[in-house]
C-alpha positions as CSV (number, residue, x, y, z in Angstrom):
1,X,3.0,-2.5,8.7
2,X,0.0,-4.4,10.2
3,X,-1.1,-0.3,11.9
4,X,-0.9,1.1,8.6
5,X,-3.4,-1.3,7.1
6,X,-5.6,-0.8,9.9
7,X,-5.4,3.1,9.8
8,X,-5.4,3.4,5.9
9,X,-7.9,0.7,5.6
10,X,-10.7,2.6,8.1
11,X,-9.5,6.9,7.3
12,X,-9.1,6.4,3.1
13,X,-12.3,5.2,2.1
14,X,-14.1,7.6,4.9
15,X,-12.1,10.6,4.0
16,X,-13.0,9.7,0.2
17,X,-16.7,9.2,0.9
18,X,-16.8,12.7,2.5
19,X,-15.2,14.5,-0.4
20,X,-16.8,12.5,-3.4
21,X,-20.1,13.1,-3.9
22,X,-21.7,9.7,-4.5
23,X,-19.0,7.3,-3.6
24,X,-19.4,4.1,-2.8
25,X,-17.4,1.4,-1.9
26,X,-17.8,-2.7,-1.4
27,X,-16.3,-4.2,1.4
28,X,-16.3,-8.0,1.4
29,X,-16.2,-9.4,4.7
30,X,-13.9,-11.7,3.9
31,X,-11.4,-9.3,2.5
32,X,-11.6,-7.4,5.7
33,X,-11.4,-10.4,7.9
34,X,-7.6,-11.2,5.9
35,X,-6.0,-7.4,5.4
36,X,-4.9,-7.5,9.4
37,X,-3.6,-10.9,9.7
38,X,-2.0,-11.8,6.7
39,X,0.6,-9.2,6.8
40,X,1.5,-10.4,10.2
41,X,1.7,-14.1,9.1
42,X,3.5,-13.3,6.1
43,X,6.4,-10.8,8.4
44,X,6.4,-13.5,11.1
45,X,7.2,-16.2,8.9
46,X,9.8,-14.0,7.4
47,X,11.3,-13.1,10.1
48,X,11.6,-16.6,11.9
49,X,13.7,-17.8,8.6
50,X,10.1,-20.1,7.5
51,X,10.6,-22.4,4.6
52,X,10.3,-19.9,1.4
53,X,7.2,-21.7,0.4
54,X,5.4,-20.3,3.8
55,X,6.6,-16.8,3.3
56,X,5.7,-16.9,-0.5
57,X,2.4,-17.7,0.2
58,X,1.6,-15.5,2.9
59,X,3.5,-13.0,0.8
60,X,1.7,-13.4,-2.0
61,X,-1.6,-13.9,-0.4
62,X,-1.6,-10.7,1.5
63,X,-0.2,-8.9,-1.9
64,X,-3.5,-10.4,-3.5
65,X,-6.0,-9.6,-0.6
66,X,-4.7,-5.7,-0.2
67,X,-4.7,-5.5,-4.0
68,X,-8.6,-6.3,-4.1
69,X,-8.9,-4.3,-1.0
70,X,-7.8,-1.5,-3.0
71,X,-10.2,-2.3,-5.4
72,X,-13.2,-2.3,-3.6
73,X,-12.1,1.3,-2.7
74,X,-12.4,2.0,-6.1
75,X,-9.6,4.5,-6.3
76,X,-10.5,5.5,-10.0
77,X,-13.7,8.0,-8.4
78,X,-11.1,10.0,-6.3
79,X,-10.4,12.4,-9.8
80,X,-8.3,15.4,-10.0
81,X,-8.1,15.5,-6.3
82,X,-4.3,14.9,-5.4
83,X,-4.9,14.5,-1.5
84,X,-7.2,12.1,-2.2
85,X,-5.2,10.5,-4.7
86,X,-2.7,10.1,-2.6
87,X,-3.6,8.1,0.0
88,X,-5.2,5.4,-2.6
89,X,-1.6,5.6,-4.3
90,X,0.6,5.3,-0.7
91,X,-2.1,2.0,0.1
92,X,-1.0,0.7,-3.7
93,X,2.7,0.1,-1.9
94,X,0.8,-2.8,0.3
95,X,0.6,-5.0,-2.7
96,X,3.4,-4.0,-4.5
97,X,5.6,-4.4,-1.6
98,X,4.2,-8.4,-0.5
99,X,4.5,-9.1,-4.4
100,X,8.1,-8.6,-4.6
101,X,8.7,-10.4,-1.0
102,X,7.0,-13.2,-1.9
103,X,9.1,-13.6,-5.3
104,X,12.5,-13.0,-3.5
105,X,11.2,-15.9,-1.0
106,X,11.2,-17.7,-3.8
107,X,14.7,-16.5,-4.9
108,X,13.1,-14.5,-8.0
109,X,14.5,-10.7,-6.7
110,X,16.5,-9.8,-4.0
111,X,14.7,-8.5,-1.0
112,X,15.5,-5.5,-0.5
113,X,13.0,-4.6,-3.1
114,X,10.3,-5.6,-1.2
115,X,11.8,-3.3,2.0
116,X,12.4,-0.6,-0.6
117,X,8.5,-0.6,-1.8
118,X,7.6,-1.0,2.0
119,X,9.7,1.8,3.4
120,X,9.8,4.4,0.7
121,X,6.3,4.0,-0.9
122,X,4.1,2.9,1.7
123,X,5.7,4.1,4.7
124,X,7.0,7.3,3.2
125,X,3.8,8.2,-0.1
126,X,1.7,7.3,3.4
127,X,2.9,9.4,6.0
128,X,3.0,12.6,3.5
129,X,-0.2,11.4,2.4
130,X,-1.6,11.9,6.1
131,X,0.1,14.3,7.5
132,X,-0.8,17.1,4.9
133,X,-4.9,15.6,5.2
134,X,-4.6,15.7,8.8
135,X,-3.0,19.2,9.3
136,X,-5.3,20.6,6.6
137,X,-8.4,19.4,8.4
138,X,-7.4,20.0,12.7
139,X,-6.4,23.5,11.0
140,X,-10.2,24.1,9.4
141,X,-8.1,24.9,6.0
142,X,-9.4,24.3,2.8
143,X,-8.7,20.1,2.1
144,X,-6.9,20.6,-1.3
145,X,-3.4,20.3,-2.1
146,X,-1.9,20.9,-5.1
147,X,-0.2,18.6,-7.9
148,X,3.4,18.3,-6.1
149,X,1.7,15.0,-4.8
150,X,2.8,13.7,-8.4
151,X,6.1,14.2,-8.4
152,X,6.6,11.6,-5.7
153,X,5.2,8.9,-7.4
154,X,7.3,8.5,-10.4
155,X,10.4,9.3,-7.9
156,X,8.9,5.9,-6.0
157,X,7.9,3.9,-9.0
158,X,11.8,4.8,-11.0
159,X,13.7,3.8,-8.0
160,X,11.7,0.6,-7.1
161,X,11.4,-0.4,-10.8
162,X,15.2,0.1,-10.9
163,X,16.1,-2.4,-7.8
164,X,13.9,-5.1,-9.6
165,X,16.0,-7.0,-11.5
166,X,15.9,-11.4,-11.4
167,X,18.5,-13.0,-8.8
168,X,21.1,-14.5,-11.0
169,X,21.3,-17.9,-10.7
170,X,24.3,-20.5,-10.6
């Protein structure tokens, strides 16, 4: 996960800047400084069985920081470029996986939602996005992709929202 945030944090804005004329994005130093250690902290707390408050706080902070980071990249500027849009959409699964991790630590939703969002949304979408982008780039082909990426996003959203049911409390 940390490797994903490091690599995506470098290549997504760079690929976008190379392809979109006049593209500019912000980079706040506080967000940049927190983007890598917060997911590590959240996962460490979760794996070590720390208190629900610690896991929830770290995961919630991670979701907020990475949501801000994604907003810094101004994803709406990619326009109708599926090969870039999928990179931004895949990265959106970082906050979409840590928010339910925070909620699951506090007992509001099943833990599997966070793991599902991380595995299917972020890793699955991110791998497909990076493989196609780098394969085209390294074989000197045009950096364009069809709209088949659009089929991935509704699939991931449906699977994610179908599992998002409140935990029954006694």
